[in-house]
TITIMI-43447 format. One record per residue (C-alpha): x, y, z. Coordinates in nm, 2 decimals, always signed. Last residue first. Layout:
N
x = X y = Y z = Z
...
# end
This chain:
198
x = -4.19 y = -6.14 z = +0.95
x = -4.42 y = -5.86 z = +0.79
x = -4.42 y = -5.51 z = +1.05
x = -4.76 y = -5.40 z = +1.02
x = -4.84 y = -5.02 z = +1.01
x = -4.82 y = -5.03 z = +0.69
x = -5.05 y = -5.24 z = +0.60
x = -5.28 y = -5.15 z = +0.88
x = -5.30 y = -4.79 z = +0.69
x = -5.37 y = -4.92 z = +0.32
x = -5.67 y = -5.20 z = +0.50
x = -5.78 y = -4.93 z = +0.63
x = -5.80 y = -4.66 z = +0.38
x = -5.98 y = -4.95 z = +0.13
x = -6.16 y = -5.00 z = +0.42
x = -6.23 y = -4.61 z = +0.48
x = -6.33 y = -4.54 z = +0.07
x = -6.12 y = -4.24 z = +0.01
x = -5.83 y = -4.49 z = -0.10
x = -6.07 y = -4.60 z = -0.41
x = -5.93 y = -4.26 z = -0.58
x = -5.76 y = -4.05 z = -0.42
x = -5.59 y = -4.00 z = -0.09
x = -5.32 y = -3.76 z = +0.07
x = -5.18 y = -3.76 z = +0.39
x = -4.93 y = -3.65 z = +0.62
x = -4.79 y = -3.74 z = +0.98
x = -4.54 y = -3.47 z = +1.15
x = -4.31 y = -3.60 z = +1.47
x = -4.25 y = -3.45 z = +1.78
x = -4.00 y = -3.67 z = +1.94
x = -3.75 y = -3.32 z = +2.00
x = -3.96 y = -3.01 z = +2.06
x = -3.74 y = -2.72 z = +2.07
x = -3.99 y = -2.48 z = +2.06
x = -3.83 y = -2.18 z = +1.78
x = -3.46 y = -2.41 z = +1.71
x = -3.28 y = -2.73 z = +1.72
x = -3.63 y = -2.95 z = +1.70
x = -3.92 y = -2.74 z = +1.56
x = -3.65 y = -2.61 z = +1.22
x = -3.54 y = -2.95 z = +1.25
x = -3.86 y = -3.08 z = +1.14
x = -3.95 y = -3.50 z = +1.18
x = -4.16 y = -3.64 z = +0.95
x = -4.38 y = -3.90 z = +0.80
x = -4.54 y = -3.91 z = +0.50
x = -4.84 y = -4.11 z = +0.37
x = -4.96 y = -4.13 z = +0.04
x = -5.24 y = -4.32 z = -0.11
x = -5.36 y = -4.40 z = -0.49
x = -5.66 y = -4.51 z = -0.65
x = -5.77 y = -4.68 z = -0.94
x = -5.51 y = -4.58 z = -1.13
x = -5.46 y = -4.34 z = -1.33
x = -5.05 y = -4.43 z = -1.39
x = -4.97 y = -4.06 z = -1.50
x = -5.20 y = -3.84 z = -1.35
x = -5.26 y = -4.09 z = -0.99
x = -4.83 y = -4.10 z = -0.93
x = -4.82 y = -3.74 z = -1.04
x = -5.11 y = -3.62 z = -0.84
x = -4.98 y = -3.86 z = -0.43
x = -4.66 y = -3.71 z = -0.52
x = -4.71 y = -3.32 z = -0.56
x = -4.98 y = -3.38 z = -0.28
x = -4.77 y = -3.49 z = -0.01
x = -4.51 y = -3.29 z = -0.13
x = -4.74 y = -3.03 z = -0.03
x = -4.84 y = -3.11 z = +0.30
x = -4.48 y = -3.13 z = +0.41
x = -4.40 y = -2.82 z = +0.39
x = -4.09 y = -2.76 z = +0.03
x = -3.73 y = -2.60 z = -0.10
x = -3.68 y = -2.86 z = -0.34
x = -3.53 y = -3.18 z = -0.28
x = -3.84 y = -3.32 z = -0.17
x = -4.01 y = -3.44 z = -0.53
x = -3.75 y = -3.51 z = -0.65
x = -3.69 y = -3.78 z = -0.37
x = -4.08 y = -3.91 z = -0.39
x = -4.05 y = -3.98 z = -0.75
x = -3.76 y = -4.14 z = -0.76
x = -3.86 y = -4.40 z = -0.48
x = -4.15 y = -4.45 z = -0.64
x = -3.98 y = -4.52 z = -1.00
x = -3.80 y = -4.80 z = -0.79
x = -4.12 y = -5.01 z = -0.83
x = -4.14 y = -5.03 z = -1.17
x = -4.53 y = -4.88 z = -1.31
x = -4.81 y = -5.11 z = -1.35
x = -5.09 y = -5.01 z = -1.60
x = -5.38 y = -5.15 z = -1.62
x = -5.61 y = -5.05 z = -1.34
x = -5.34 y = -5.07 z = -1.11
x = -5.45 y = -5.00 z = -0.71
x = -5.22 y = -4.76 z = -0.53
x = -5.01 y = -4.71 z = -0.27
x = -4.68 y = -4.55 z = -0.11
x = -4.50 y = -4.45 z = +0.20
x = -4.27 y = -4.18 z = +0.26
x = -3.97 y = -4.21 z = +0.51
x = -3.80 y = -3.92 z = +0.74
x = -3.65 y = -3.63 z = +0.75
x = -3.68 y = -3.25 z = +0.73
x = -3.41 y = -3.03 z = +0.70
x = -3.34 y = -2.64 z = +0.77
x = -3.45 y = -2.39 z = +0.48
x = -3.61 y = -2.16 z = +0.71
x = -3.96 y = -2.14 z = +0.54
x = -3.88 y = -2.31 z = +0.28
x = -3.82 y = -2.70 z = +0.46
x = -3.61 y = -2.84 z = +0.33
x = -3.65 y = -3.32 z = +0.25
x = -3.49 y = -3.56 z = +0.33
x = -3.66 y = -3.94 z = +0.23
x = -3.65 y = -4.21 z = +0.33
x = -3.93 y = -4.46 z = +0.20
x = -4.06 y = -4.68 z = +0.44
x = -4.34 y = -4.78 z = +0.27
x = -4.39 y = -5.00 z = -0.16
x = -4.75 y = -5.06 z = -0.15
x = -4.90 y = -5.24 z = -0.44
x = -5.32 y = -5.29 z = -0.41
x = -5.46 y = -5.53 z = -0.63
x = -5.59 y = -5.50 z = -0.92
x = -5.27 y = -5.67 z = -1.13
x = -5.40 y = -5.68 z = -1.54
x = -5.06 y = -5.56 z = -1.64
x = -4.94 y = -5.32 z = -1.92
x = -4.58 y = -5.15 z = -1.78
x = -4.47 y = -4.83 z = -1.74
x = -4.12 y = -4.73 z = -1.62
x = -4.04 y = -4.40 z = -1.89
x = -4.34 y = -4.30 z = -1.77
x = -4.30 y = -4.27 z = -1.41
x = -3.95 y = -4.06 z = -1.47
x = -4.10 y = -3.84 z = -1.75
x = -4.39 y = -3.77 z = -1.44
x = -4.13 y = -3.70 z = -1.22
x = -3.94 y = -3.42 z = -1.35
x = -3.57 y = -3.33 z = -1.29
x = -3.39 y = -2.97 z = -1.28
x = -3.64 y = -2.89 z = -0.97
x = -3.52 y = -3.20 z = -0.86
x = -3.19 y = -3.08 z = -0.77
x = -3.29 y = -2.91 z = -0.49
x = -3.04 y = -3.07 z = -0.23
x = -2.77 y = -3.07 z = -0.48
x = -2.74 y = -2.75 z = -0.58
x = -2.73 y = -2.63 z = -0.20
x = -2.48 y = -2.87 z = -0.15
x = -2.20 y = -2.73 z = -0.41
x = -2.28 y = -2.42 z = -0.24
x = -2.20 y = -2.49 z = +0.05
x = -1.86 y = -2.68 z = +0.03
x = -1.78 y = -2.32 z = -0.25
x = -1.89 y = -2.12 z = +0.12
x = -1.72 y = -2.34 z = +0.29
x = -1.43 y = -2.38 z = +0.12
x = -1.17 y = -2.15 z = +0.37
x = -1.42 y = -2.15 z = +0.68
x = -1.14 y = -2.48 z = +0.83
x = -0.91 y = -2.26 z = +0.76
x = -1.00 y = -1.93 z = +0.92
x = -1.00 y = -1.69 z = +0.62
x = -1.40 y = -1.66 z = +0.63
x = -1.36 y = -1.52 z = +0.95
x = -1.69 y = -1.57 z = +1.14
x = -1.99 y = -1.26 z = +1.24
x = -2.29 y = -1.38 z = +1.14
x = -2.20 y = -1.12 z = +0.86
x = -1.85 y = -1.28 z = +0.70
x = -2.06 y = -1.65 z = +0.65
x = -2.35 y = -1.49 z = +0.50
x = -2.13 y = -1.27 z = +0.26
x = -1.98 y = -1.60 z = +0.22
x = -2.28 y = -1.81 z = +0.15
x = -2.37 y = -1.57 z = -0.14
x = -2.07 y = -1.51 z = -0.27
x = -2.07 y = -1.94 z = -0.29
x = -2.42 y = -1.89 z = -0.42
x = -2.31 y = -1.68 z = -0.75
x = -2.01 y = -1.96 z = -0.81
x = -2.15 y = -2.25 z = -0.81
x = -2.46 y = -2.10 z = -1.04
x = -2.22 y = -2.02 z = -1.25
x = -1.96 y = -2.33 z = -1.23
x = -2.28 y = -2.57 z = -1.34
x = -2.18 y = -2.87 z = -1.09
x = -2.09 y = -3.26 z = -1.16
x = -1.86 y = -3.42 z = -0.93
x = -1.52 y = -3.59 z = -0.89
x = -1.32 y = -3.68 z = -0.67
x = -0.96 y = -3.70 z = -0.65
x = -0.77 y = -3.76 z = -0.31
x = -0.38 y = -3.73 z = -0.32
x = -0.14 y = -3.98 z = -0.30
# end
């Protein structure tokens, strides 16, 4: 029985990117006719489309699709959200976790939408600093909460595989809006994302 797999990709983009990957593989001295590389340009073209699909998605619309009126005014936290992105300087992966909190102001959002927002912005060529700001600003703009906080901790392959080659370094970025600029609120958030609840 043959193996069937269905995936949907833009054929024109796939063909265009495939040609570029073919040239890259040839330019670095590899044999593009070698068995293991015959389908690599097409696979890489499809992978690149998948890894950058955030350009075709609207994070604000995702949040607006699951907004609910609710009289809840305490902190809401979704932590340890896995993220995978591509560094725009070397097109190498960086990966880690995002932690998001907001204090509602009459509106709450479906919890699954916060990780969706992370994915939409992560699936683009990125720098961690901009990614952090895009997430916090989008949530702040759509929910109009009392405050929003985002912390991202990530390891960057451009630092691990090349350059300084520091295997255990982790980059942390943060952004705070509204009431999270108050030290007491910020510290509560930071304490909660670092604690393990049993």
